[in-house]
N, C-alpha and C positions, 0 to 999 in steps of 0.2 A: 302627557296628554296625547292620545292618538288622533289620526286625521278625522275620525267621526266625532270625537268630542270636540275638536277645534271647530269643525263645521257647525255643530249644534250650538256652541258658544257664540259663533258669529251670527247665526240666525236669531239667537236670543237677543243680542245687542241690536241688530237691525230692527227686530220687532219692538224693542224698547223705544227706539227713536220714532217709530211710527206711532206708538201710543202717545208719546210726549207731543208729537205734532198734532194729532187728533184733539187732545185735551186743550192745546193752545188755540186751535181754530174754534172750538166750541166756547172757550172762555172769552174770546174776542166778542162774541155775540152777547155775553153777559154784560159787558161794559156798555154796549149799545142799548140793551134793555134797561140797564140802570139809569142811563141818562133819559131814556124815553119815559120811564115811570116816575121820575123824581118829583113831578107835580101832582101825581095822583095817588101814589101809594107811599106811606111812611116807611122809612128804612127798616125798622124792626119788624113791621108787618110783612114787608116784602121778604125779608130773610126767613120769617116764620113759615109763610105759605110756600116758599121755596122748599123748605125742609118737608112740609106736609106732602107736597107733590112728589118729592124725591123718595120719601119713605113708602108712599103708595106705589110708585113705579118699581121700586126695588123689591118690595115685600114678596110678590108672587114667586120669585125665583131665589129669594135669599132666606126666607123664614126657615126653610127646612135645614139648611146648613147651620143657621144660627142656633136653632134648637138642638141639633145634633152635637154642636160644639159648645153647649151651654156651660159645661164644666170649665172649659178653658176661657170662656167669656167671663165667668165670675172670677177666675184666677187673674185675669188681666183687665178687669173692669176699669181700674184706674187709668191705664194707658188709653183705652177706648174713650173714656170720658175726656181725657186730655186732648186726644186727636179731634173729638167732636167739638170741644170748646175752642181750640186754637184754629184749626183748619176749616171749620164750617161756621159755627156760631159767631165768634168774634170777628173772623176775617170777612164774613159776608156782611155783617152789620156795618163794619167800618168802610167797606167798599161803597155800600149804598149811601152811607153818610157823606162820603167824599163826593158822590155824584151830584149832591145838592149844591156844592159850592166850588166845583172845578170842572174843567172841561174833560171830555173823553180822551183827548190827546195827552193832557197832563196825566191822567189816570194811567194810560198805557205806558208812558215813560217811567213813572214811579213803579209801576207793577213789574217791569223787567228788571229793576234793580234787585229784586228778589234773587235773581241769578247770582249776583255778586255776593249777597249775604249767604247763599247756599255754599258757594265756593269757599268763602272765608270760614264759615262754620264747619264745613266738612274738613277743612285743614286743621282748625283748632280742636274739634272734638274727636275726629277719627284719624287724624294724621294723613289725610289724602293729599297727594302731591299736586300742586297747581300746575307746574311746568310752564315753559315759555309759550307754548302754543295756547294754552288756556288763558294766560295772562294777555297775550297779544290779541287773541280772538275776542275776549271780553271787551278790550279797549276799542277795537275796530267796530264791534257790533254796537256798543254804547254810542260811538261817534255817529253811526248811521241812525240810530234812534234819535239822537239829539237833532240831527238835520231834519228828520221827519216831523218832529213835534214842536220845534221852535221856529221853523221858517227862517232860520239864520239870525233870529233875534232873541236875546236873553230876556226880553220883556215877557215872553210867553211863560217864563218860569218864575214870575213874581209869586212869592209864597202866598198862599191863601189857606184857609182852614181845611178845605178839601184836600189840598196837597199834603197836609200834615197827617190827616186821617189815612190817606192812601199810603204814605210812607210807613205808618204804623202797621197797616195791613200787610205790606210786603215783608216786614220783619216776622210777623206772625206766620206768614205762609212759608218762609224759609225754614223756620223752626218746625212747622208741621211736616214739611218734606223730609227733614232729617229724622223725625220721630217715626214716620212711615217705615223707614229703613230698618228700624229696630223691632218691628212686629214679629212676634215669635212664630216658630214653625207650626205650632199647634193650631193657629188661627188661619183659615183660608181667606183669600182676598175678598170673597163675597161676604163672609161674615164680618170682616173688618169694615167694609163699606156700609153695610146695613147698620151695624152697631154704632158707628160714629155718627151717622145721620140720626138714628134713633135717640142717642144721648143728646145730640145737639138740639133736637126738637124739644126734649124735655127741659133743657137748659134755657131755651128761648121762650117757652110758654109763659112764665111769670112776666118776662119783659114785654112780651106781646100784649098780654092782658093789661098791664100798666099803661102801655102806649094807647091801647084801644080806649081805655077809660079817660085818658087825658086829651086825645085828639080825635077820637071817633074812628069810624071805618073808612073805606075807600070805595069809589064807584065800581060796581061789578059790570064791566062792559067786555065785549068780545075781544078788543085788542088787549085789555088788562089780563083777561083769562088766558089768551094765547101766549102773552109774555110770561105769565106765571108758569104755564106749562113748559115753556122752553127753559127758563132758569131752574125749574124743578127737575124735570126729567132729563134734559140734556146737560145743561151747565152744572148741575149737581150730580145726578146719578151717573151718566155716561162719562162726563169729563173726569170726575174723581176716580172712577174705575180705571180709565186709561192712565191717568197720572200716577196712581198707585202701582200699576203694572209697570210703567215706565221707570219709576224710581227703583222698583225691585230688580229690574233687569239691567239698568245702566248706571244706577246711583243718582243721587240728587244733583251732583255737580254737572254731569252731562245733560241730564234732563233740564236743568236750569238754563243751559245754553240754548236749547230749543225754544225755551220760553221767551228768548229775545225776539222772536218773530211775532209776538203779540201785537205791537203797533201796526205792523204790516197788515195783518189780518183784520185788525180793527178798522183800518182805512178802507180795505176792500169791502167789509161788511157795511160801513157807513155809505159807500157808494151804492151798494145793492139795496140796502133797507131804508136808508134815510135820504137817498138821492144827493149825497154829498160828493162833489167832484174830487178826483184824485189830482192833486196839484204837482207842480214840477219838483218841489222839494221832497215830496213823497216818492216820486219816481227815482230821484237822485239817491235817496237813502236806501233803496232796495238792494243795490249791489253791495253796499257796505254792510248791511245787516246779514245778507246771505253769506258773504265772504267771511265775516267775522265768526258766524256760527260754524261754517265748514272748517276754519282754521282751529277754532276752540275744541272741535271734536276730534282733531287729528292727534293721535298719541302713538308713540312707537309701539310696534306690535310685541316687542320683547319686554317692554317696561312692566315690571310687577307693580301691583298697587293694591292696598287692602280692599278698596271698594269695588275693584274689578271682580275678584273672586266672590266676594260677598254678594254682589249683584247677580252674578250667574246663579249662585245657589238659591237666592230668594226667588228669582224668576222660575227656576226649575221646580221648586217645591210648590209654588202657586199653581203651576200648570198641573202638577200631580194631584193636588188637593181638589182642583175643579174637575178633573176627570173622574 
């Protein structure tokens, strides 16, 4: 590999870290919105209208590529349906169910455990090496997250139904992230994003109609509409686009380490949007989380790894397809 190729590979990796960071920041707002809407919008209704907004936001610039690649979409329809079911329909409903019976801090703690599942699944399914830096970094980051959400007391982690829903959601999200890595070359990132949301919307429709018949609708107010706009256009369309690009460039294991920052951004979002103060234990956890992520991202430059080359190839072909 020449100097130019190495520089391009480094830029691709740096871009992947930025995409993962953007997705995590946006998703922290999704947890705040989920808690804020728990008493006004039922979970399946919230997931359904989130998809409606996302599809509407993505469609103007995605339909053309989706139609142009329709032959490949039909050939890989099962994969797109599975991505839509796992990463969008099932994951979103479970997160919103969790918001009804657990706290935002517990949700963020359980959400970042997806990183651990990504590392383990990457090792089991793809043979990716964990290495001492990733193992140590994961442990340090989890310790920081524990300080952040428990206030030094294990009573904050008393199991409740919402905790179990969120744990299930993290498992699903880890599996989704690994499946994204296997998207074929013939499908552009734009087509995959639009297709998964469109299929998720179709899957959620009968569930939404059932919930609507049983529990009725929800109040249509300006705060509700604004929240739906955020979880649809930003937390769905923009965040998933960034996450898919991140996984393609740096692989699910490294992207998962960035995801450890979710509790930190959730705390900052709570301060800004909900007037929740940043407490001493939250400040104390920040160095642990940042240090753990930095250590986990450190890998020897000469170390080969199946996911490193694969990530570079996927990122390059996505850029080519979008051009």
